[in-house]
N, C-alpha and C positions, 0 to 999 in steps of 0.2 A: 517853966517856959509858957505853959498855957495861961497862967495868971498874967504874965507879962503881955502876951498877945491880946488877952481880954482888955487889959488897961489901954494898950495902944489902939485897939478897935474902938473902945469907948471914947477916947480922945479924938479920933478921926471923925466919928459920928457927931461929936459935940461941935467940932470946928468946921466941918465940911458939909454936913447934911443941910439941905435947905430948910428954912423955917416952915412950920406948918401953916398953910394958907387956907385950910378949911377947918372950921370948928363947928360942926353941926349941932353939938350939944349946948352951945352957949345960949343962955337965956331961956332954955327949956326946962320946965320943972321935972323933978325926978320921977314923978308918977307917969309923965309922958315918955320918959326915956325907957322905963321898964315895962311899958305897955305891951311891946311885942312878945314878952315872955308869957303872956296869957293866951297867946295864939297857938293852937295845936300844930299849925304848919311849922313853926319854929322847931318844935320837938321832933317833928317828922324829919326835917332836914338833919337834925342831930342823929337820928337813927341811921339815916343814909350814911352819915360820916363815920358812924361806928363800923359800918360794913366795909367802907373803903379805906379807912385809916386805922381805927381801933383793931380790926381784924388783921390788918397788915402788921401792926406792932406785935400782936399776939402770935401770929404765925412766925414772925422773925425769931421769937423766943422759943417756939415749939419745934420748928422744923429740924434743928440740929439733933435734938433728942429723938425725933421721929425717924430720921435717917439712920441713926445708930441702932435703935431698938428694932425697927421693922426690917431694915435692909442690911444691918450689920456693918455699916460703913465706919471707917475710922473717923475720929473727930475732925481731923483736918479736911477730909473729903466732904463730910457732912456740913462743915462750916462753909466750904467753898460753894457747894450747891445752894446753901441758904443765901449766901451773898449774891448769887446769880438771880435769886428771887427778889432780893432787896433792891437791886439796881433798877430794874424796870419799874418796880412799884414806887420808886422815889423819883427817878429821872424823867418819867413820861408825863409828869404833871403839866409841863408847858404844852405838850401835844394835846392833852385834855383841854387846856385852856383855848388853844386854837380851834379845836373841833367844837367846843361849846360856843365860841364866838361865831363860828361859821354856820352851825346847824341849830344852835340853841341848847340850853341845859337839859331840857326834858328828853329829847330823843337820844342824846348821848348817855344820859343816866339810864334810860330804858335799856339801851344796848349793853351798857356795862353790867347791869344786874342780870340780864338774860345770859350773857356770856359766862359770868361767874356761876350762875345757877347750873348751866349745862356742864361746866367743867367740874363742879363739885359733886355731881351725882355719882360718877365712877369713883371719885375719891372717897365717898362715904361707904362704898360697898366693902364689907369685910372680905378678907381673902377667901376665895373659893365660892363666894356667893354668885349664883347663876353662872358659874364657870369663870368668873372674873378673878384674875390674879395679876394685879398691876406689878410689872417689873419696875425697877428703879427708873428706867428711861421714860416710859410713858407717864409714870407718876410725876417725875420732874417736869415734863412738858406741860402736863395739866396744871401743876402749881405755877409754872411760868405764865400760863394763860391767865390764871387768877391774878397774879402780880401785875401783869400788863393792864388788866381791866381796873385794878385798884389804882394804879398810877393815873390813868385817865379819869377815873371817877372822882378822885380827890379834887380835881379842878371843876368838873361838871357840877358837883354838889355845891361847891362854894359859888359857882356862877349864879345859883338861885338867889343868894343873899342880896346883892345889889339890885337885882331885878325887882324883888318884892319889898325890900327895906332900904331904899336909897339913902334915907336919913339916919339909919341905924345900922350901918354896915359893921361898925366896930362892935356894937352890943350883940347883935345877932350872930355875927361871925365868931365872936368870942365864945358865945354859948355853944354854937355848933362844934367849934374846935374842942371845947371842954368836954362835951359829951363823947366825941371821938376818942379823946385821950383817956377818959374814964373807961371806955370800952377796951382800950389796950391794956388797962390794969386788971379789969375783972374777967375778961375772956380767958386768959390763961388759967385762972382759978376754975372757971367753968369747964374748960378742957380737962383739967386734971381730975376734978370731982367726977365728971361723967365717965372718963376712962377708968377710974378706980371702981365705979359701980358696975360698968358694963364689961370690963376686961378687954375692951377693944380699943386699940390705938387710933382707929379711924373716928373715934368719938368727937375729936376736935372739929372734924369736917361736918359732923352732924349738927353741931352748934352753928357753924358757919352757914350751912345750907338753910337752916331754919331762919336765921337772920336775913339772908338774901331773899328767900321766898316771902318773908313778911314785909320787907321793904319794897320789893317789886309789887306785891299785892296792894300795899297801901298807896304806892304811886299810881297804880292803875285805877284804884277806887277814886282817888282825888281827881284824876284826869276825867274819869267817867262822870263824876259829879259835875264838873265844869261843863261837860258837853250835853248833859241831860237837863233840859229846861224844867223838868218836874222836880229837880232837886236843888234849885237855885237858892233855897233858904238854908241849905246845909251850912254849918259853920266852917267847914273845911273845904272851901271852894277855890280852885285854881283860876286866877284870871289869866287871859291869854298872854303868853310870853311876848314881850316887845321885840325880841331878837328875831331877825329875819330867818325864815326856814323852820321855826319852832312849831 
């Protein structure tokens, strides 16, 4: 059935989709097309996308087992709570696009990372640390906050691409998406190895917190470099965002 649907979809795209009217790569040498890959900024955007997309994929795989092992939930209940994390992390991307268009990619991404950072701190604490013992309901709510921020952040990170690389949206956007997807592959492995070494199921959130803090710090350094006239020769300088309110 799925194969038939794929064939029908391919036929509809072939016959009904409008022809491509923009070909930004035509007549440009390959060296010029791959030049953005030499810029550190591109890889920084990729790291951002690892946080909002790669970590989303990794948590989607990890949370069912986490709910079962830490809270003793049945698989059906663990899967249901995980689905409630997946929905906002997937469906709120249009909201992130609206906010990014309205306020600019930079402030929205700042807010996303800050919210994720604050939500992850209690998630990282082992049971009993400083008197903290998250029950399943507050844990679920904090994870939902992380998922909502991820859904918004997926759009705000991609909003950067056409702002800085209007002629290479496909190239840079493809690299950013690839890095995010690779994060979704490698992060579950990192979660598992760190949990095996530490014996703490919260280890997955330790990895996530480190990535969020690193991304937020890098974003802040890049913005500070743009605002500091003494550092205008730095190779990683943000030019002012052309979007109103940024």
